[in-house]
C-alpha positions in Angstrom: 69.4 83.6 47.1 71.5 81.1 49.4 74.3 83.8 48.1 73.0 86.2 48.1 71.9 85.6 51.8 75.5 85.3 52.3 77.1 88.1 50.9 74.4 90.4 52.8 75.7 87.9 55.9 79.2 88.0 55.3 78.5 92.3 54.7 76.9 92.7 57.7 79.5 90.7 59.8 82.4 92.2 58.1 80.6 96.2 59.0 80.5 94.8 63.0 83.9 94.1 62.6 84.6 97.5 61.5 82.7 99.6 63.6 84.4 96.9 67.0 87.8 97.9 64.8 87.0 101.6 65.1 85.6 101.3 68.4 88.2 99.6 70.0 90.9 101.5 67.6 89.6 104.9 69.6 89.6 103.4 72.8 92.5 102.4 72.6 94.0 105.6 71.8 92.2 107.1 74.6 93.5 104.8 76.8 97.0 104.8 75.6 96.8 108.9 75.9 95.4 108.0 79.0 98.4 106.0 80.4 100.6 108.2 79.5 102.4 105.8 77.5 103.1 103.7 80.4 103.4 99.4 80.7 99.6 98.3 81.5 100.4 96.0 84.5 98.4 92.5 85.1 97.6 91.1 88.1 98.0 94.0 90.6 96.6 93.2 94.0 95.0 95.9 96.8 97.5 95.6 99.7 96.3 97.9 102.8 99.1 100.0 104.7 98.6 102.0 107.6 100.9 104.9 108.3 100.5 108.4 111.0 98.7 111.4 109.7 98.6 114.6 111.9 98.9 112.1 115.2 96.2 110.1 114.1 96.3 106.7 112.3 95.1 106.3 108.5 94.7 103.0 107.0 94.6 103.1 102.8 95.4 100.7 100.4 98.5 100.4 97.4 98.3 98.3 93.8 101.3 95.9 93.6 102.1 93.2 91.7 105.7 91.2 90.7 105.6 92.7 87.6 107.2 95.1 88.8 110.2 94.4 88.5 109.9 92.9 85.4 110.0 96.8 83.4 113.3 98.9 83.0 114.7 100.2 86.8 115.5 103.1 84.7 111.9 103.8 83.2 109.5 106.0 85.7 106.5 104.3 86.9 103.3 105.7 88.5 102.2 102.5 90.3 105.5 101.7 91.6 106.1 105.0 92.5 102.7 104.9 94.2 103.4 101.9 96.0 107.4 102.8 96.9 105.1 106.1 98.4 102.9 104.0 100.6 106.0 101.8 101.8 107.4 105.0 102.8 104.4 106.7 104.7 104.5 103.4 106.6 107.8 104.0 107.9 106.7 107.7 108.9 106.0 107.0 112.4 103.4 105.4 115.0 101.5 106.4 117.9 103.0 104.0 120.2 105.9 103.5 122.0 109.7 104.2 120.6 110.1 100.4 120.8 107.4 99.7 118.6 108.1 102.9 115.7 108.3 100.0 113.0 105.6 98.7 113.9 103.2 99.8 110.5 106.1 98.9 108.0 106.4 95.6 108.9 102.6 95.3 108.7 103.1 96.8 105.4 105.9 94.3 104.6 103.9 91.1 105.3 101.0 92.0 103.6 103.4 92.6 100.5 104.2 88.6 101.4 107.5 89.7 102.8 109.6 87.4 105.3 112.1 88.2 107.8 111.6 91.8 108.5 114.4 93.5 110.7 115.1 97.2 111.4 118.2 98.3 112.9 118.4 99.0 116.6 117.2 103.0 116.3 114.1 102.5 115.0 113.7 101.4 119.1 114.9 104.6 120.6 114.1 108.3 120.8 115.2 110.0 117.4 118.5 111.5 118.4 121.3 113.9 116.0 123.1 110.6 114.7 120.5 108.1 114.4 119.2 106.4 111.6 116.4 104.3 110.8 115.7 101.4 108.4 113.7 98.5 107.9 114.5 95.5 105.5 113.0 92.6 104.3 112.7 89.9 101.5 110.9 87.5 99.1 111.0 85.7 96.3 109.4 86.3 93.2 108.6 85.5 89.7 110.7 87.6 87.3 110.6 86.0 83.6 110.0 83.1 84.6 113.3 83.3 86.8 112.4 83.5 91.2 114.6 86.1 92.4 114.7 87.3 95.6 113.3 91.2 96.2 114.6 93.1 99.2 113.0 96.1 100.3 114.2 98.8 101.5 113.1 101.3 104.0 114.8 104.3 105.4 112.4 106.0 108.3 110.1 108.6 106.2 109.1 110.7 109.1 109.2 111.3 113.2 113.0 112.6 112.4 112.4 114.5 115.8 116.3 116.2 116.6 117.5 114.3 113.2 116.7 117.4 112.3 120.1 118.4 113.0 121.7 116.7 110.6 119.6 117.6 107.6 121.3 120.9 108.3 125.1 119.7 108.5 126.4 120.3 105.4 130.5 119.6 106.1 132.5 120.5 103.2 132.8 117.1 101.0 130.8 117.0 97.8 128.1 115.1 99.3 125.9 116.4 102.3 127.6 115.1 105.5 124.5 114.8 107.5 122.8 112.2 105.1 125.9 110.6 104.3 126.6 109.7 107.9 122.5 108.3 108.4 123.4 106.4 105.6 126.6 104.9 106.2 125.5 104.4 109.6 122.8 101.9 108.5 125.0 100.1 105.7 126.5 97.6 107.3 122.9 96.4 108.7 121.6 96.3 105.0 124.2 94.6 103.7 124.9 91.7 106.2 120.9 91.2 106.0 121.6 91.3 102.1 124.2 88.8 102.4 122.5 86.2 104.7 119.5 86.0 102.1 121.1 86.9 98.9 120.7 84.5 95.9 122.2 84.3 92.1 119.2 86.9 91.4 118.2 89.6 93.1 116.5 92.8 93.1 116.4 95.8 95.8 113.5 98.2 95.6 114.1 101.4 97.8 111.9 103.9 99.3 112.2 107.0 100.8 110.4 110.3 101.7 112.0 114.0 102.7 114.9 113.1 104.9 114.3 108.7 104.0 114.3 110.3 100.6 117.3 112.0 100.3 119.2 108.6 102.7 117.5 106.3 100.0 118.9 108.2 96.8 122.0 107.9 98.4 121.8 104.3 99.6 120.7 103.4 96.0 124.1 104.8 94.5 126.0 103.5 97.7 124.7 100.0 96.6 125.4 100.2 92.8 129.0 101.6 92.9 129.6 98.6 95.4 128.6 95.9 93.0 126.2 94.3 95.4 123.3 95.1 92.9 123.5 95.9 89.5 121.5 99.3 88.8 119.0 97.3 86.7 117.5 95.6 89.9 117.7 98.6 91.7 114.6 100.1 91.9 114.9 103.5 93.4 112.3 105.9 94.3 112.5 108.9 96.2 109.9 111.8 97.5 110.3 115.4 97.8 113.9 114.8 98.7 116.5 117.6 99.7 119.3 117.3 97.3 122.7 115.1 98.3 125.2 115.8 96.4 127.6 118.0 94.1 129.7 117.1 90.7 127.2 114.1 90.6 129.0 111.6 88.6 127.1 108.3 86.4 123.9 108.4 85.1 121.9 106.2 87.9 119.0 106.1 86.0 117.8 103.6 88.0 116.8 105.7 90.9 113.8 108.5 90.5 113.3 111.4 92.3 110.0 113.1 92.2 110.0 116.6 93.2 107.1 119.6 93.5 108.6 123.6 93.1 106.0 123.9 95.5 107.9 123.1 98.1 110.8 124.0 99.6 112.3 121.2 100.6 113.2 120.3 97.6 115.2 123.4 97.3 117.8 122.6 99.5 120.6 122.4 99.9 120.8 125.8 96.9 121.4 124.4 93.9 124.2 127.7 93.4 126.3 125.7 95.7 126.4 122.9 93.4 123.6 120.4 95.2 121.9 118.0 93.4 120.9 114.4 93.5 122.1 111.3 92.2 119.5 109.8 89.3 117.1 111.6 87.6 114.7 114.1 88.6 110.8 114.0 87.7 109.2 117.3 88.3 105.9 117.6 88.8 103.9 120.6 86.9 101.1 122.7 87.7 100.8 124.1 84.8 97.8 122.4 83.0 99.2 123.1 79.4 102.5 121.4 79.7 102.7 118.2 77.9 103.5 116.0 80.5 101.9 112.9 82.6 103.1 114.2 86.1 100.7 117.8 86.0 99.0 118.9 89.2 95.2 119.0 89.1 94.2 120.6 91.6 90.6 119.0 91.9 91.8 115.4 91.3 94.0 115.5 93.9 91.6 116.6 96.3 88.9 113.9 95.3 91.8 111.2 95.9 92.2 112.9 99.7 89.0 112.9 100.1 88.5 109.1 98.9 91.4 108.2 101.6 89.2 110.0 104.0 92.1 112.5 104.8 90.9 116.3 105.7 93.3 118.5 104.3 92.4 121.4 102.1 95.3 123.6 100.3 95.0 126.9 100.7 95.5 129.1 97.9 99.2 130.9 97.5 98.6 134.6 97.1 101.4 137.7 97.2 102.0 139.5 100.4 102.6 142.9 100.9 103.4 145.6 104.5 100.5 148.7 104.6 101.8 150.7 106.9 99.3 153.2 106.6 97.4 152.0 109.6 98.9 151.9 113.5 101.5 148.9 113.2 101.9 147.0 110.5 99.2 144.8 108.6 100.2 142.2 106.4 97.7 142.2 103.1 97.1 140.8 99.8 99.6 142.5 96.8 97.2 142.6 94.3 99.7 143.8 91.6 101.2 140.5 92.0 98.1 138.2 91.7 99.4 136.0 89.0 103.0 135.1 91.2 102.7 131.5 91.5 104.3 129.7 94.6 107.5 127.8 92.6 108.0 131.5 91.0 108.0 133.5 94.5 110.3 130.3 96.2 112.9 130.7 93.1 112.9 134.8 93.8 112.2 134.3 97.7 116.1 131.6 97.1 117.8 133.9 95.0 117.6 136.8 97.4 118.2 135.4 100.1 121.5 133.2 98.7 122.6 136.8 97.8 123.7 137.5 101.7 127.5 137.1 101.6 126.9 133.7 104.9 124.7 132.0 102.1 126.6 133.0 98.9 128.5 129.4 98.8 128.5 126.7 100.9 131.6 126.9 102.5 130.5 130.6 103.4 127.0 128.4 105.5 129.3 126.0 107.0 131.1 128.3 108.4 128.9 131.1 110.0 125.4 129.3 110.1 125.5 125.2 109.9 126.8 125.1 113.8 123.6 127.4 114.6 120.8 126.6 112.3 121.5 122.3 112.9 121.5 123.2 116.4 118.3 125.0 116.8 116.9 122.2 114.2 117.4 120.0 116.5 116.5 121.6 119.2 112.7 122.6 117.8 112.3 119.5 116.3 113.3 117.3 119.2 110.5 119.0 121.6 106.8 118.0 121.2 104.8 120.0 118.2 102.4 122.1 120.9 106.2 123.5 122.7 106.9 124.3 119.2 104.1 126.0 117.9 103.9 128.1 121.3 107.7 129.0 121.3 107.9 130.1 117.2 104.5 131.9 118.0 106.2 133.9 120.8 109.5 134.8 118.9 107.8 135.8 115.8 105.3 138.2 117.9 108.2 139.0 119.3 110.1 139.6 116.4 107.2 141.5 114.9 107.2 144.3 118.1 110.8 144.8 117.7 111.6 144.1 114.3 112.7 148.3 114.5 115.3 148.0 116.9 116.5 144.3 115.8 118.0 146.3 112.1 119.6 148.9 114.3 121.2 147.4 116.1 124.1 146.1 114.7 125.7 142.8 113.8 126.3 141.8 117.6 122.1 141.3 117.8 123.0 141.6 121.5 118.7 142.2 122.2 117.6 140.1 119.5 119.8 136.8 120.9 118.6 137.9 125.0 115.2 137.7 124.3 114.6 135.0 121.8 117.2 132.4 124.9 114.6 134.2 127.5 111.3 132.9 125.3 112.6 129.5 125.0 113.9 129.4 128.7 109.9 130.6 129.5 109.2 127.8 127.9 111.0 125.6 130.0 113.2 124.2 126.5 116.2 123.2 128.2 118.8 124.6 126.4 122.9 125.2 125.4 123.0 128.5 126.6 126.5 129.4 125.1 126.1 127.8 122.0 122.9 130.3 121.5 125.3 133.4 122.4 127.7 132.5 119.9 125.1 131.5 116.9 122.1 133.5 116.9 123.8 136.7 116.0 124.8 135.2 112.8 121.3 133.4 112.1 120.0 137.3 112.8 122.4 138.9 110.8 121.0 136.5 107.8 117.1 137.1 108.4 116.8 140.4 109.6 118.7 141.9 107.0 116.8 140.0 104.4 113.5 140.9 106.2 115.1 144.4 105.7 115.7 144.1 102.0 112.7 141.9 101.0 109.9 142.6 103.9 107.1 141.9 102.1 108.7 138.3 100.7 108.8 137.7 104.2 105.4 138.8 105.0 104.4 136.3 101.9 106.2 133.7 103.3 104.6 133.8 106.8 101.3 134.4 105.2 101.5 131.4 103.3 103.0 129.0 105.8 99.9 126.1 105.5 100.7 126.4 101.9 104.4 125.5 102.0 103.7 123.3 104.8 100.7 121.2 102.3 103.5 121.0 99.4 105.8 118.9 101.6 103.0 116.1 102.9 103.6 113.1 101.9 99.7 111.9 102.1 99.4 114.3 99.9 101.6 113.0 96.8 100.2 109.8 97.3 96.7 110.7 96.4 98.7 112.9 93.4 100.1 109.7 91.7 96.9 108.0 92.8 95.7 110.3 90.3 97.0 110.5 87.6 97.5 106.4 87.3 94.7 104.5 85.0 95.2 101.6 87.4 93.8 103.3 90.0 91.2 104.2 87.8 90.5 100.7 86.7 90.0 99.6 90.1 87.2 102.5 91.1 
């Protein structure tokens, strides 16, 4: 009887073990599935960080572990990406005076346990066309039972003001001139700091968003090419970065670029001109059917934004057409193209825009448009957002009122040039009149010719401005990364 009871007990325990095993196996299967095959990280801690969004200071948190740097730098990891973007967000601006613009990013670095955070001189002054700001710090980490020095490097990733001018200065070499000069401007400062604190085992963690991402990518490439760090010890993440180089040589698998095809910034300079990025590009997909870990889910992103107390909703993209049946021109929905997505529209729009002779090649752009586009970008982003908005509004209204006349006046575009200069002067915006008189006709030729040939596309671009703006909000991509990272789900 005792043996029988023992057998029953053993069978019972075995059954329980099998059930637990099956449950564990199923749980592990779905957990692995939700992990997107990424390594589960342990010893994560929550790091607070502050940043400026639409003129207001917000504070959220991100997850961090020294374990990041035991993973291969060639592998994209969502949790490292989210932490990288958080650092870039904290470097994007500050509501105080220019002398304190690095306050948020230094505070974030301090929360990470960094010592001796330093910014270069350009962080303390109002940005000009040739300025480039960066903050760097260092800390000791334990990687595979070996102590190493981690350098965290964050190019300024927002509030660029007149630095916008250099974003459109391509030059004639294989590397974007504006971004290359910005990188070279901060490089001596970074190398000097590293030389003072580097030991035998050192790691670089570099991140940047938009213009800051372009600089971060080139910086990671330079630190590798110069032998300052081996590629295995460089963890570089950029977000919504413009393209930076032609004829990229080398794989640079330690540089990761997260980009969305809904964002026009990531399509510039044009791929048809040969521009790309050094490193690996990871594309965000808007198609739920795609088998990718980087699939966008609008509801999940919105839930994260709400959790972060960010009031921002995405307007649905819609193709538009011009209705001439009533008096004047009216923009209405084009119901015949309801299935066209924002990304496919951008592809089509850029293709039609680049068909103009001035935009067929990068050399044509440099010769005919670069001076004007660069100057106007620095001019408009050098003034306040309120001034910029009102000036844009008046120029747009003027174009709408005089569209036919501008299309008929020939390549000189004297009326367009005169009216734009008059609007800027009326807003008390300081201008170089001679430069505008020299460059505006070429810009008008491209814009007006394209508008005449693709009027519905121009209407679509104009009417969906808020959707295109949303597609380049750094905080949106931080919410996206949180939404797909199971570590944040586990944290609640």
